[in-house]
PDBQT receptor file of N, H, CA, C and O in Angstrom, charges set to zero:
ATOM      1  N   MET A   1     206.519 142.938  37.229  1.00  0.00    +0.000 N 
ATOM      2  CA  MET A   1     206.096 144.303  36.908  1.00  0.00    +0.000 C 
ATOM      3  C   MET A   1     204.660 144.533  37.366  1.00  0.00    +0.000 C 
ATOM      4  O   MET A   1     203.820 143.634  37.340  1.00  0.00    +0.000 OA
ATOM      5  N   ILE A   2     204.415 145.764  37.785  1.00  0.00    +0.000 N 
ATOM      6  H   ILE A   2     205.097 146.494  37.806  1.00  0.00    +0.000 HD
ATOM      7  CA  ILE A   2     203.051 146.155  38.152  1.00  0.00    +0.000 C 
ATOM      8  C   ILE A   2     202.686 147.360  37.299  1.00  0.00    +0.000 C 
ATOM      9  O   ILE A   2     203.543 148.058  36.758  1.00  0.00    +0.000 OA
ATOM     10  N   SER A   3     201.356 147.577  37.201  1.00  0.00    +0.000 N 
ATOM     11  H   SER A   3     200.660 147.009  37.641  1.00  0.00    +0.000 HD
ATOM     12  CA  SER A   3     200.851 148.710  36.392  1.00  0.00    +0.000 C 
ATOM     13  C   SER A   3     200.346 149.772  37.315  1.00  0.00    +0.000 C 
ATOM     14  O   SER A   3     199.609 149.471  38.254  1.00  0.00    +0.000 OA
ATOM     15  N   ILE A   4     200.718 151.010  37.080  1.00  0.00    +0.000 N 
ATOM     16  H   ILE A   4     201.317 151.254  36.317  1.00  0.00    +0.000 HD
ATOM     17  CA  ILE A   4     200.233 152.135  37.837  1.00  0.00    +0.000 C 
ATOM     18  C   ILE A   4     199.811 153.225  36.830  1.00  0.00    +0.000 C 
ATOM     19  O   ILE A   4     200.053 153.131  35.627  1.00  0.00    +0.000 OA
ATOM     20  N   SER A   5     199.180 154.241  37.382  1.00  0.00    +0.000 N 
ATOM     21  H   SER A   5     198.984 154.318  38.360  1.00  0.00    +0.000 HD
ATOM     22  CA  SER A   5     198.840 155.428  36.561  1.00  0.00    +0.000 C 
ATOM     23  C   SER A   5     199.618 156.596  37.120  1.00  0.00    +0.000 C 
ATOM     24  O   SER A   5     199.528 156.884  38.313  1.00  0.00    +0.000 OA
ATOM     25  N   LEU A   6     200.386 157.278  36.274  1.00  0.00    +0.000 N 
ATOM     26  H   LEU A   6     200.459 157.044  35.305  1.00  0.00    +0.000 HD
ATOM     27  CA  LEU A   6     201.125 158.442  36.671  1.00  0.00    +0.000 C 
ATOM     28  C   LEU A   6     200.549 159.621  35.953  1.00  0.00    +0.000 C 
ATOM     29  O   LEU A   6     200.716 159.755  34.741  1.00  0.00    +0.000 OA
ATOM     30  N   ASN A   7     199.855 160.503  36.694  1.00  0.00    +0.000 N 
ATOM     31  H   ASN A   7     199.719 160.394  37.678  1.00  0.00    +0.000 HD
ATOM     32  CA  ASN A   7     199.211 161.651  36.070  1.00  0.00    +0.000 C 
ATOM     33  C   ASN A   7     198.359 161.235  34.856  1.00  0.00    +0.000 C 
ATOM     34  O   ASN A   7     198.384 161.862  33.797  1.00  0.00    +0.000 OA
ATOM     35  N   ASN A   8     197.609 160.151  35.069  1.00  0.00    +0.000 N 
ATOM     36  H   ASN A   8     197.589 159.641  35.929  1.00  0.00    +0.000 HD
ATOM     37  CA  ASN A   8     196.675 159.606  34.093  1.00  0.00    +0.000 C 
ATOM     38  C   ASN A   8     197.335 158.955  32.891  1.00  0.00    +0.000 C 
ATOM     39  O   ASN A   8     196.682 158.747  31.868  1.00  0.00    +0.000 OA
ATOM     40  N   GLU A   9     198.642 158.623  32.994  1.00  0.00    +0.000 N 
ATOM     41  H   GLU A   9     199.172 158.792  33.824  1.00  0.00    +0.000 HD
ATOM     42  CA  GLU A   9     199.363 157.932  31.959  1.00  0.00    +0.000 C 
ATOM     43  C   GLU A   9     199.769 156.534  32.498  1.00  0.00    +0.000 C 
ATOM     44  O   GLU A   9     200.343 156.456  33.584  1.00  0.00    +0.000 OA
ATOM     45  N   PRO A  10     199.492 155.455  31.783  1.00  0.00    +0.000 N 
ATOM     46  CA  PRO A  10     199.864 154.127  32.278  1.00  0.00    +0.000 C 
ATOM     47  C   PRO A  10     201.386 153.967  32.309  1.00  0.00    +0.000 C 
ATOM     48  O   PRO A  10     202.089 154.376  31.385  1.00  0.00    +0.000 OA
ATOM     49  N   LYS A  11     201.872 153.368  33.384  1.00  0.00    +0.000 N 
ATOM     50  H   LYS A  11     201.302 153.035  34.135  1.00  0.00    +0.000 HD
ATOM     51  CA  LYS A  11     203.308 153.087  33.522  1.00  0.00    +0.000 C 
ATOM     52  C   LYS A  11     203.477 151.670  34.120  1.00  0.00    +0.000 C 
ATOM     53  O   LYS A  11     202.642 151.179  34.880  1.00  0.00    +0.000 OA
ATOM     54  N   GLN A  12     204.599 151.050  33.733  1.00  0.00    +0.000 N 
ATOM     55  H   GLN A  12     205.277 151.449  33.116  1.00  0.00    +0.000 HD
ATOM     56  CA  GLN A  12     204.977 149.744  34.311  1.00  0.00    +0.000 C 
ATOM     57  C   GLN A  12     206.215 149.968  35.172  1.00  0.00    +0.000 C 
ATOM     58  O   GLN A  12     207.177 150.600  34.735  1.00  0.00    +0.000 OA
ATOM     59  N   ILE A  13     206.188 149.468  36.353  1.00  0.00    +0.000 N 
ATOM     60  H   ILE A  13     205.407 148.955  36.708  1.00  0.00    +0.000 HD
ATOM     61  CA  ILE A  13     207.335 149.539  37.260  1.00  0.00    +0.000 C 
ATOM     62  C   ILE A  13     207.546 148.204  37.932  1.00  0.00    +0.000 C 
ATOM     63  O   ILE A  13     206.651 147.361  37.979  1.00  0.00    +0.000 OA
ATOM     64  N   ALA A  14     208.747 148.029  38.452  1.00  0.00    +0.000 N 
ATOM     65  H   ALA A  14     209.474 148.714  38.414  1.00  0.00    +0.000 HD
ATOM     66  CA  ALA A  14     209.038 146.778  39.179  1.00  0.00    +0.000 C 
ATOM     67  C   ALA A  14     208.240 146.673  40.429  1.00  0.00    +0.000 C 
ATOM     68  O   ALA A  14     207.934 147.684  41.062  1.00  0.00    +0.000 OA
ATOM     69  N   GLU A  15     207.876 145.416  40.821  1.00  0.00    +0.000 N 
ATOM     70  H   GLU A  15     208.124 144.595  40.307  1.00  0.00    +0.000 HD
ATOM     71  CA  GLU A  15     207.205 145.191  42.089  1.00  0.00    +0.000 C 
ATOM     72  C   GLU A  15     208.115 145.702  43.200  1.00  0.00    +0.000 C 
ATOM     73  O   GLU A  15     209.334 145.755  43.038  1.00  0.00    +0.000 OA
ATOM     74  N   ASN A  16     207.520 146.075  44.325  1.00  0.00    +0.000 N 
ATOM     75  H   ASN A  16     206.529 146.032  44.457  1.00  0.00    +0.000 HD
ATOM     76  CA  ASN A  16     208.193 146.510  45.544  1.00  0.00    +0.000 C 
ATOM     77  C   ASN A  16     208.996 147.797  45.346  1.00  0.00    +0.000 C 
ATOM     78  O   ASN A  16     209.939 148.061  46.092  1.00  0.00    +0.000 OA
ATOM     79  N   THR A  17     208.629 148.597  44.345  1.00  0.00    +0.000 N 
ATOM     80  H   THR A  17     207.863 148.384  43.738  1.00  0.00    +0.000 HD
ATOM     81  CA  THR A  17     209.274 149.893  44.134  1.00  0.00    +0.000 C 
ATOM     82  C   THR A  17     208.820 150.908  45.175  1.00  0.00    +0.000 C 
ATOM     83  O   THR A  17     207.620 151.091  45.385  1.00  0.00    +0.000 OA
ATOM     84  N   LEU A  18     209.762 151.561  45.820  1.00  0.00    +0.000 N 
ATOM     85  H   LEU A  18     210.737 151.413  45.649  1.00  0.00    +0.000 HD
ATOM     86  CA  LEU A  18     209.429 152.649  46.753  1.00  0.00    +0.000 C 
ATOM     87  C   LEU A  18     209.117 153.913  45.961  1.00  0.00    +0.000 C 
ATOM     88  O   LEU A  18     209.653 154.135  44.876  1.00  0.00    +0.000 OA
ATOM     89  N   LEU A  19     208.247 154.725  46.522  1.00  0.00    +0.000 N 
ATOM     90  H   LEU A  19     207.811 154.544  47.404  1.00  0.00    +0.000 HD
ATOM     91  CA  LEU A  19     207.880 155.984  45.880  1.00  0.00    +0.000 C 
ATOM     92  C   LEU A  19     209.130 156.825  45.601  1.00  0.00    +0.000 C 
ATOM     93  O   LEU A  19     209.255 157.415  44.528  1.00  0.00    +0.000 OA
ATOM     94  N   SER A  20     210.046 156.880  46.558  1.00  0.00    +0.000 N 
ATOM     95  H   SER A  20     209.945 156.401  47.430  1.00  0.00    +0.000 HD
ATOM     96  CA  SER A  20     211.271 157.684  46.397  1.00  0.00    +0.000 C 
ATOM     97  C   SER A  20     212.067 157.200  45.189  1.00  0.00    +0.000 C 
ATOM     98  O   SER A  20     212.581 158.025  44.434  1.00  0.00    +0.000 OA
ATOM     99  N   ASP A  21     212.182 155.909  44.986  1.00  0.00    +0.000 N 
ATOM    100  H   ASP A  21     211.764 155.239  45.599  1.00  0.00    +0.000 HD
ATOM    101  CA  ASP A  21     212.903 155.336  43.841  1.00  0.00    +0.000 C 
ATOM    102  C   ASP A  21     212.206 155.627  42.561  1.00  0.00    +0.000 C 
ATOM    103  O   ASP A  21     212.855 155.960  41.569  1.00  0.00    +0.000 OA
ATOM    104  N   ALA A  22     210.869 155.512  42.541  1.00  0.00    +0.000 N 
ATOM    105  H   ALA A  22     210.343 155.242  43.347  1.00  0.00    +0.000 HD
ATOM    106  CA  ALA A  22     210.079 155.772  41.327  1.00  0.00    +0.000 C 
ATOM    107  C   ALA A  22     210.216 157.223  40.935  1.00  0.00    +0.000 C 
ATOM    108  O   ALA A  22     210.337 157.520  39.747  1.00  0.00    +0.000 OA
ATOM    109  N   LEU A  23     210.203 158.154  41.900  1.00  0.00    +0.000 N 
ATOM    110  H   LEU A  23     210.105 157.912  42.865  1.00  0.00    +0.000 HD
ATOM    111  CA  LEU A  23     210.364 159.579  41.593  1.00  0.00    +0.000 C 
ATOM    112  C   LEU A  23     211.699 159.872  40.981  1.00  0.00    +0.000 C 
ATOM    113  O   LEU A  23     211.790 160.715  40.088  1.00  0.00    +0.000 OA
ATOM    114  N   MET A  24     212.770 159.191  41.436  1.00  0.00    +0.000 N 
ATOM    115  H   MET A  24     212.696 158.506  42.161  1.00  0.00    +0.000 HD
ATOM    116  CA  MET A  24     214.084 159.346  40.834  1.00  0.00    +0.000 C 
ATOM    117  C   MET A  24     214.048 158.843  39.351  1.00  0.00    +0.000 C 
ATOM    118  O   MET A  24     214.563 159.515  38.457  1.00  0.00    +0.000 OA
ATOM    119  N   GLN A  25     213.473 157.730  39.127  1.00  0.00    +0.000 N 
ATOM    120  H   GLN A  25     213.055 157.184  39.853  1.00  0.00    +0.000 HD
ATOM    121  CA  GLN A  25     213.376 157.142  37.779  1.00  0.00    +0.000 C 
ATOM    122  C   GLN A  25     212.616 158.062  36.886  1.00  0.00    +0.000 C 
ATOM    123  O   GLN A  25     212.949 158.179  35.707  1.00  0.00    +0.000 OA
ATOM    124  N   TRP A  26     211.615 158.720  37.389  1.00  0.00    +0.000 N 
ATOM    125  H   TRP A  26     211.345 158.626  38.347  1.00  0.00    +0.000 HD
ATOM    126  CA  TRP A  26     210.747 159.599  36.540  1.00  0.00    +0.000 C 
ATOM    127  C   TRP A  26     211.326 160.977  36.401  1.00  0.00    +0.000 C 
ATOM    128  O   TRP A  26     210.734 161.813  35.719  1.00  0.00    +0.000 OA
ATOM    129  N   GLY A  27     212.476 161.264  37.024  1.00  0.00    +0.000 N 
ATOM    130  H   GLY A  27     212.957 160.585  37.578  1.00  0.00    +0.000 HD
ATOM    131  CA  GLY A  27     213.119 162.562  36.865  1.00  0.00    +0.000 C 
ATOM    132  C   GLY A  27     212.690 163.655  37.847  1.00  0.00    +0.000 C 
ATOM    133  O   GLY A  27     212.902 164.843  37.603  1.00  0.00    +0.000 OA
ATOM    134  N   PHE A  28     212.075 163.225  38.979  1.00  0.00    +0.000 N 
ATOM    135  H   PHE A  28     211.904 162.260  39.178  1.00  0.00    +0.000 HD
ATOM    136  CA  PHE A  28     211.605 164.181  39.985  1.00  0.00    +0.000 C 
ATOM    137  C   PHE A  28     212.523 164.208  41.223  1.00  0.00    +0.000 C 
ATOM    138  O   PHE A  28     212.138 164.751  42.258  1.00  0.00    +0.000 OA
ATOM    139  N   GLY A  29     213.684 163.650  41.127  1.00  0.00    +0.000 N 
ATOM    140  H   GLY A  29     213.996 163.209  40.286  1.00  0.00    +0.000 HD
ATOM    141  CA  GLY A  29     214.565 163.445  42.268  1.00  0.00    +0.000 C 
ATOM    142  C   GLY A  29     214.561 164.561  43.317  1.00  0.00    +0.000 C 
ATOM    143  O   GLY A  29     214.079 164.345  44.429  1.00  0.00    +0.000 OA
ATOM    144  N   GLU A  30     215.072 165.718  43.002  1.00  0.00    +0.000 N 
ATOM    145  H   GLU A  30     215.463 165.893  42.099  1.00  0.00    +0.000 HD
ATOM    146  CA  GLU A  30     215.167 166.825  43.959  1.00  0.00    +0.000 C 
ATOM    147  C   GLU A  30     214.191 167.926  43.740  1.00  0.00    +0.000 C 
ATOM    148  O   GLU A  30     214.275 168.974  44.381  1.00  0.00    +0.000 OA
ATOM    149  N   THR A  31     213.240 167.709  42.821  1.00  0.00    +0.000 N 
ATOM    150  H   THR A  31     213.172 166.859  42.299  1.00  0.00    +0.000 HD
ATOM    151  CA  THR A  31     212.270 168.708  42.455  1.00  0.00    +0.000 C 
ATOM    152  C   THR A  31     211.242 168.884  43.530  1.00  0.00    +0.000 C 
ATOM    153  O   THR A  31     210.780 167.900  44.108  1.00  0.00    +0.000 OA
ATOM    154  N   LYS A  32     210.871 170.106  43.817  1.00  0.00    +0.000 N 
ATOM    155  H   LYS A  32     211.247 170.905  43.347  1.00  0.00    +0.000 HD
ATOM    156  CA  LYS A  32     209.788 170.412  44.782  1.00  0.00    +0.000 C 
ATOM    157  C   LYS A  32     208.457 169.999  44.143  1.00  0.00    +0.000 C 
ATOM    158  O   LYS A  32     208.004 170.601  43.170  1.00  0.00    +0.000 OA
ATOM    159  N   ILE A  33     207.864 168.990  44.697  1.00  0.00    +0.000 N 
ATOM    160  H   ILE A  33     208.232 168.501  45.488  1.00  0.00    +0.000 HD
ATOM    161  CA  ILE A  33     206.604 168.466  44.169  1.00  0.00    +0.000 C 
ATOM    162  C   ILE A  33     205.682 168.068  45.314  1.00  0.00    +0.000 C 
ATOM    163  O   ILE A  33     206.114 167.958  46.462  1.00  0.00    +0.000 OA
ATOM    164  N   ALA A  34     204.430 167.858  44.998  1.00  0.00    +0.000 N 
ATOM    165  H   ALA A  34     204.079 167.947  44.066  1.00  0.00    +0.000 HD
ATOM    166  CA  ALA A  34     203.473 167.252  45.912  1.00  0.00    +0.000 C 
ATOM    167  C   ALA A  34     203.001 165.969  45.233  1.00  0.00    +0.000 C 
ATOM    168  O   ALA A  34     202.792 165.924  44.021  1.00  0.00    +0.000 OA
ATOM    169  N   VAL A  35     202.841 164.922  46.057  1.00  0.00    +0.000 N 
ATOM    170  H   VAL A  35     203.011 164.959  47.042  1.00  0.00    +0.000 HD
ATOM    171  CA  VAL A  35     202.436 163.631  45.512  1.00  0.00    +0.000 C 
ATOM    172  C   VAL A  35     201.166 163.156  46.221  1.00  0.00    +0.000 C 
ATOM    173  O   VAL A  35     201.051 163.249  47.443  1.00  0.00    +0.000 OA
ATOM    174  N   ALA A  36     200.234 162.656  45.449  1.00  0.00    +0.000 N 
ATOM    175  H   ALA A  36     200.327 162.581  44.456  1.00  0.00    +0.000 HD
ATOM    176  CA  ALA A  36     199.060 161.975  46.005  1.00  0.00    +0.000 C 
ATOM    177  C   ALA A  36     198.969 160.593  45.393  1.00  0.00    +0.000 C 
ATOM    178  O   ALA A  36     199.211 160.414  44.199  1.00  0.00    +0.000 OA
ATOM    179  N   ILE A  37     198.625 159.634  46.198  1.00  0.00    +0.000 N 
ATOM    180  H   ILE A  37     198.428 159.779  47.167  1.00  0.00    +0.000 HD
ATOM    181  CA  ILE A  37     198.432 158.283  45.713  1.00  0.00    +0.000 C 
ATOM    182  C   ILE A  37     196.996 157.908  46.046  1.00  0.00    +0.000 C 
ATOM    183  O   ILE A  37     196.564 157.985  47.197  1.00  0.00    +0.000 OA
ATOM    184  N   ASN A  38     196.285 157.513  45.037  1.00  0.00    +0.000 N 
ATOM    185  H   ASN A  38     196.635 157.451  44.103  1.00  0.00    +0.000 HD
ATOM    186  CA  ASN A  38     194.868 157.166  45.177  1.00  0.00    +0.000 C 
ATOM    187  C   ASN A  38     194.048 158.288  45.899  1.00  0.00    +0.000 C 
ATOM    188  O   ASN A  38     193.164 158.039  46.719  1.00  0.00    +0.000 OA
ATOM    189  N   GLY A  39     194.416 159.522  45.525  1.00  0.00    +0.000 N 
ATOM    190  H   GLY A  39     195.134 159.724  44.859  1.00  0.00    +0.000 HD
ATOM    191  CA  GLY A  39     193.674 160.668  46.079  1.00  0.00    +0.000 C 
ATOM    192  C   GLY A  39     194.071 161.118  47.459  1.00  0.00    +0.000 C 
ATOM    193  O   GLY A  39     193.463 162.036  48.008  1.00  0.00    +0.000 OA
ATOM    194  N   GLU A  40     195.098 160.480  48.046  1.00  0.00    +0.000 N 
ATOM    195  H   GLU A  40     195.593 159.734  47.600  1.00  0.00    +0.000 HD
ATOM    196  CA  GLU A  40     195.583 160.831  49.389  1.00  0.00    +0.000 C 
ATOM    197  C   GLU A  40     196.979 161.453  49.313  1.00  0.00    +0.000 C 
ATOM    198  O   GLU A  40     197.892 160.857  48.741  1.00  0.00    +0.000 OA
ATOM    199  N   PHE A  41     197.150 162.641  49.885  1.00  0.00    +0.000 N 
ATOM    200  H   PHE A  41     196.409 163.125  50.350  1.00  0.00    +0.000 HD
ATOM    201  CA  PHE A  41     198.455 163.299  49.930  1.00  0.00    +0.000 C 
ATOM    202  C   PHE A  41     199.436 162.386  50.675  1.00  0.00    +0.000 C 
ATOM    203  O   PHE A  41     199.093 161.759  51.677  1.00  0.00    +0.000 OA
ATOM    204  N   VAL A  42     200.676 162.333  50.150  1.00  0.00    +0.000 N 
ATOM    205  H   VAL A  42     200.955 162.842  49.336  1.00  0.00    +0.000 HD
ATOM    206  CA  VAL A  42     201.727 161.522  50.742  1.00  0.00    +0.000 C 
ATOM    207  C   VAL A  42     202.769 162.499  51.300  1.00  0.00    +0.000 C 
ATOM    208  O   VAL A  42     203.382 163.243  50.534  1.00  0.00    +0.000 OA
ATOM    209  N   PRO A  43     202.977 162.507  52.625  1.00  0.00    +0.000 N 
ATOM    210  CA  PRO A  43     204.008 163.373  53.180  1.00  0.00    +0.000 C 
ATOM    211  C   PRO A  43     205.381 163.022  52.665  1.00  0.00    +0.000 C 
ATOM    212  O   PRO A  43     205.726 161.846  52.547  1.00  0.00    +0.000 OA
ATOM    213  N   ARG A  44     206.183 164.060  52.350  1.00  0.00    +0.000 N 
ATOM    214  H   ARG A  44     205.902 165.015  52.446  1.00  0.00    +0.000 HD
ATOM    215  CA  ARG A  44     207.522 163.864  51.828  1.00  0.00    +0.000 C 
ATOM    216  C   ARG A  44     208.362 162.943  52.730  1.00  0.00    +0.000 C 
ATOM    217  O   ARG A  44     209.187 162.176  52.234  1.00  0.00    +0.000 OA
ATOM    218  N   SER A  45     208.151 163.021  54.051  1.00  0.00    +0.000 N 
ATOM    219  H   SER A  45     207.481 163.644  54.454  1.00  0.00    +0.000 HD
ATOM    220  CA  SER A  45     208.930 162.258  54.985  1.00  0.00    +0.000 C 
ATOM    221  C   SER A  45     208.675 160.739  54.840  1.00  0.00    +0.000 C 
ATOM    222  O   SER A  45     209.439 159.948  55.393  1.00  0.00    +0.000 OA
ATOM    223  N   THR A  46     207.642 160.321  54.126  1.00  0.00    +0.000 N 
ATOM    224  H   THR A  46     207.021 160.963  53.677  1.00  0.00    +0.000 HD
ATOM    225  CA  THR A  46     207.330 158.893  53.982  1.00  0.00    +0.000 C 
ATOM    226  C   THR A  46     207.672 158.351  52.609  1.00  0.00    +0.000 C 
ATOM    227  O   THR A  46     207.425 157.174  52.348  1.00  0.00    +0.000 OA
ATOM    228  N   TYR A  47     208.233 159.165  51.713  1.00  0.00    +0.000 N 
ATOM    229  H   TYR A  47     208.434 160.121  51.924  1.00  0.00    +0.000 HD
ATOM    230  CA  TYR A  47     208.510 158.713  50.367  1.00  0.00    +0.000 C 
ATOM    231  C   TYR A  47     209.443 157.480  50.377  1.00  0.00    +0.000 C 
ATOM    232  O   TYR A  47     209.327 156.600  49.524  1.00  0.00    +0.000 OA
ATOM    233  N   ASN A  48     210.365 157.433  51.351  1.00  0.00    +0.000 N 
ATOM    234  H   ASN A  48     210.459 158.147  52.044  1.00  0.00    +0.000 HD
ATOM    235  CA  ASN A  48     211.342 156.298  51.420  1.00  0.00    +0.000 C 
ATOM    236  C   ASN A  48     210.678 155.040  52.000  1.00  0.00    +0.000 C 
ATOM    237  O   ASN A  48     211.290 153.972  51.986  1.00  0.00    +0.000 OA
ATOM    238  N   GLU A  49     209.468 155.138  52.497  1.00  0.00    +0.000 N 
ATOM    239  H   GLU A  49     208.970 156.005  52.508  1.00  0.00    +0.000 HD
ATOM    240  CA  GLU A  49     208.759 154.023  53.118  1.00  0.00    +0.000 C 
ATOM    241  C   GLU A  49     207.593 153.539  52.258  1.00  0.00    +0.000 C 
ATOM    242  O   GLU A  49     207.199 152.376  52.342  1.00  0.00    +0.000 OA
ATOM    243  N   ARG A  50     207.050 154.420  51.442  1.00  0.00    +0.000 N 
ATOM    244  H   ARG A  50     207.370 155.365  51.374  1.00  0.00    +0.000 HD
ATOM    245  CA  ARG A  50     205.797 154.120  50.720  1.00  0.00    +0.000 C 
ATOM    246  C   ARG A  50     206.072 153.276  49.504  1.00  0.00    +0.000 C 
ATOM    247  O   ARG A  50     206.708 153.739  48.558  1.00  0.00    +0.000 OA
ATOM    248  N   GLN A  51     205.595 152.020  49.512  1.00  0.00    +0.000 N 
ATOM    249  H   GLN A  51     205.079 151.644  50.281  1.00  0.00    +0.000 HD
ATOM    250  CA  GLN A  51     205.742 151.122  48.391  1.00  0.00    +0.000 C 
ATOM    251  C   GLN A  51     204.571 151.257  47.475  1.00  0.00    +0.000 C 
ATOM    252  O   GLN A  51     203.422 151.295  47.915  1.00  0.00    +0.000 OA
ATOM    253  N   LEU A  52     204.863 151.332  46.165  1.00  0.00    +0.000 N 
ATOM    254  H   LEU A  52     205.796 151.301  45.808  1.00  0.00    +0.000 HD
ATOM    255  CA  LEU A  52     203.818 151.402  45.160  1.00  0.00    +0.000 C 
ATOM    256  C   LEU A  52     203.209 150.046  44.901  1.00  0.00    +0.000 C 
ATOM    257  O   LEU A  52     203.911 149.035  44.895  1.00  0.00    +0.000 OA
ATOM    258  N   CYS A  53     201.878 150.017  44.682  1.00  0.00    +0.000 N 
ATOM    259  H   CYS A  53     201.308 150.839  44.686  1.00  0.00    +0.000 HD
ATOM    260  CA  CYS A  53     201.136 148.803  44.469  1.00  0.00    +0.000 C 
ATOM    261  C   CYS A  53     200.510 148.784  43.127  1.00  0.00    +0.000 C 
ATOM    262  O   CYS A  53     200.324 149.831  42.507  1.00  0.00    +0.000 OA
ATOM    263  N   ASN A  54     200.170 147.583  42.645  1.00  0.00    +0.000 N 
ATOM    264  H   ASN A  54     200.321 146.732  43.148  1.00  0.00    +0.000 HD
ATOM    265  CA  ASN A  54     199.491 147.463  41.349  1.00  0.00    +0.000 C 
ATOM    266  C   ASN A  54     198.215 148.292  41.333  1.00  0.00    +0.000 C 
ATOM    267  O   ASN A  54     197.418 148.255  42.271  1.00  0.00    +0.000 OA
ATOM    268  N   ARG A  55     198.040 149.029  40.265  1.00  0.00    +0.000 N 
ATOM    269  H   ARG A  55     198.687 149.058  39.503  1.00  0.00    +0.000 HD
ATOM    270  CA  ARG A  55     196.890 149.900  39.994  1.00  0.00    +0.000 C 
ATOM    271  C   ARG A  55     196.822 151.148  40.869  1.00  0.00    +0.000 C 
ATOM    272  O   ARG A  55     195.768 151.778  40.946  1.00  0.00    +0.000 OA
ATOM    273  N   ASP A  56     197.906 151.520  41.522  1.00  0.00    +0.000 N 
ATOM    274  H   ASP A  56     198.763 151.008  41.459  1.00  0.00    +0.000 HD
ATOM    275  CA  ASP A  56     197.954 152.802  42.253  1.00  0.00    +0.000 C 
ATOM    276  C   ASP A  56     197.788 153.928  41.244  1.00  0.00    +0.000 C 
ATOM    277  O   ASP A  56     198.282 153.845  40.120  1.00  0.00    +0.000 OA
ATOM    278  N   GLN A  57     197.090 154.981  41.655  1.00  0.00    +0.000 N 
ATOM    279  H   GLN A  57     196.689 155.049  42.569  1.00  0.00    +0.000 HD
ATOM    280  CA  GLN A  57     196.903 156.185  40.857  1.00  0.00    +0.000 C 
ATOM    281  C   GLN A  57     197.833 157.213  41.509  1.00  0.00    +0.000 C 
ATOM    282  O   GLN A  57     197.575 157.665  42.625  1.00  0.00    +0.000 OA
ATOM    283  N   VAL A  58     198.898 157.577  40.822  1.00  0.00    +0.000 N 
ATOM    284  H   VAL A  58     199.107 157.210  39.916  1.00  0.00    +0.000 HD
ATOM    285  CA  VAL A  58     199.897 158.546  41.369  1.00  0.00    +0.000 C 
ATOM    286  C   VAL A  58     199.742 159.847  40.626  1.00  0.00    +0.000 C 
ATOM    287  O   VAL A  58     199.817 159.917  39.399  1.00  0.00    +0.000 OA
ATOM    288  N   ASP A  59     199.521 160.883  41.428  1.00  0.00    +0.000 N 
ATOM    289  H   ASP A  59     199.460 160.825  42.424  1.00  0.00    +0.000 HD
ATOM    290  CA  ASP A  59     199.399 162.264  40.851  1.00  0.00    +0.000 C 
ATOM    291  C   ASP A  59     200.547 163.111  41.417  1.00  0.00    +0.000 C 
ATOM    292  O   ASP A  59     200.748 163.174  42.630  1.00  0.00    +0.000 OA
ATOM    293  N   ILE A  60     201.278 163.744  40.534  1.00  0.00    +0.000 N 
ATOM    294  H   ILE A  60     201.115 163.692  39.549  1.00  0.00    +0.000 HD
ATOM    295  CA  ILE A  60     202.376 164.592  40.892  1.00  0.00    +0.000 C 
ATOM    296  C   ILE A  60     202.094 166.013  40.423  1.00  0.00    +0.000 C 
ATOM    297  O   ILE A  60     201.758 166.254  39.264  1.00  0.00    +0.000 OA
ATOM    298  N   VAL A  61     202.242 166.945  41.362  1.00  0.00    +0.000 N 
ATOM    299  H   VAL A  61     202.515 166.748  42.304  1.00  0.00    +0.000 HD
ATOM    300  CA  VAL A  61     201.965 168.349  41.043  1.00  0.00    +0.000 C 
ATOM    301  C   VAL A  61     203.189 169.178  41.425  1.00  0.00    +0.000 C 
ATOM    302  O   VAL A  61     203.709 169.035  42.531  1.00  0.00    +0.000 OA
ATOM    303  N   LYS A  62     203.664 170.061  40.505  1.00  0.00    +0.000 N 
ATOM    304  H   LYS A  62     203.241 170.177  39.606  1.00  0.00    +0.000 HD
ATOM    305  CA  LYS A  62     204.706 170.996  40.799  1.00  0.00    +0.000 C 
ATOM    306  C   LYS A  62     204.058 172.321  41.242  1.00  0.00    +0.000 C 
ATOM    307  O   LYS A  62     203.082 172.782  40.649  1.00  0.00    +0.000 OA
ATOM    308  N   PRO A  63     204.622 172.908  42.286  1.00  0.00    +0.000 N 
ATOM    309  CA  PRO A  63     204.078 174.232  42.687  1.00  0.00    +0.000 C 
ATOM    310  C   PRO A  63     204.332 175.273  41.575  1.00  0.00    +0.000 C 
ATOM    311  O   PRO A  63     205.322 175.196  40.847  1.00  0.00    +0.000 OA
ATOM    312  N   VAL A  64     203.450 176.203  41.473  1.00  0.00    +0.000 N 
ATOM    313  H   VAL A  64     202.646 176.265  42.064  1.00  0.00    +0.000 HD
ATOM    314  CA  VAL A  64     203.563 177.269  40.497  1.00  0.00    +0.000 C 
ATOM    315  C   VAL A  64     203.697 178.601  41.241  1.00  0.00    +0.000 C 
ATOM    316  O   VAL A  64     202.847 178.963  42.054  1.00  0.00    +0.000 OA
ATOM    317  N   GLY A  65     204.774 179.314  40.946  1.00  0.00    +0.000 N 
ATOM    318  H   GLY A  65     205.464 179.020  40.285  1.00  0.00    +0.000 HD
ATOM    319  CA  GLY A  65     205.002 180.602  41.566  1.00  0.00    +0.000 C 
ATOM    320  C   GLY A  65     204.138 181.649  40.873  1.00  0.00    +0.000 C 
ATOM    321  O   GLY A  65     203.846 181.533  39.682  1.00  0.00    +0.000 OA
ATOM    322  N   GLY A  66     203.743 182.639  41.596  1.00  0.00    +0.000 N 
ATOM    323  H   GLY A  66     203.980 182.734  42.563  1.00  0.00    +0.000 HD
ATOM    324  CA  GLY A  66     202.944 183.683  40.974  1.00  0.00    +0.000 C 
ATOM    325  C   GLY A  66     202.983 184.926  41.844  1.00  0.00    +0.000 C 
ATOM    326  O   GLY A  66     203.615 184.982  42.899  1.00  0.00    +0.000 OA
ATOM    327  N   GLY A  67     202.293 185.880  41.352  1.00  0.00    +0.000 N 
ATOM    328  H   GLY A  67     201.780 185.834  40.495  1.00  0.00    +0.000 HD
ATOM    329  CA  GLY A  67     202.290 187.083  42.147  1.00  0.00    +0.000 C 
ATOM    330  C   GLY A  67     201.557 188.186  41.495  1.00  0.00    +0.000 C 
ATOM    331  O   GLY A  67     201.467 189.280  42.051  1.00  0.00    +0.000 OA
TER     332      GLY A  67
């Protein structure tokens, strides 16, 4: 297990977890979101390639509609 921060909340996940798999576990599967890891935006096209590492800071933001 590794430790990460998800929106400033500590989480434990399995080593070698891909971002796409973590998002599914956390309930963000098909949700329109933006993800940053350690302050860097992660393109949606790389979610299946991006492996989470110990002490990563993951920030997830849902777009807000307005008008």
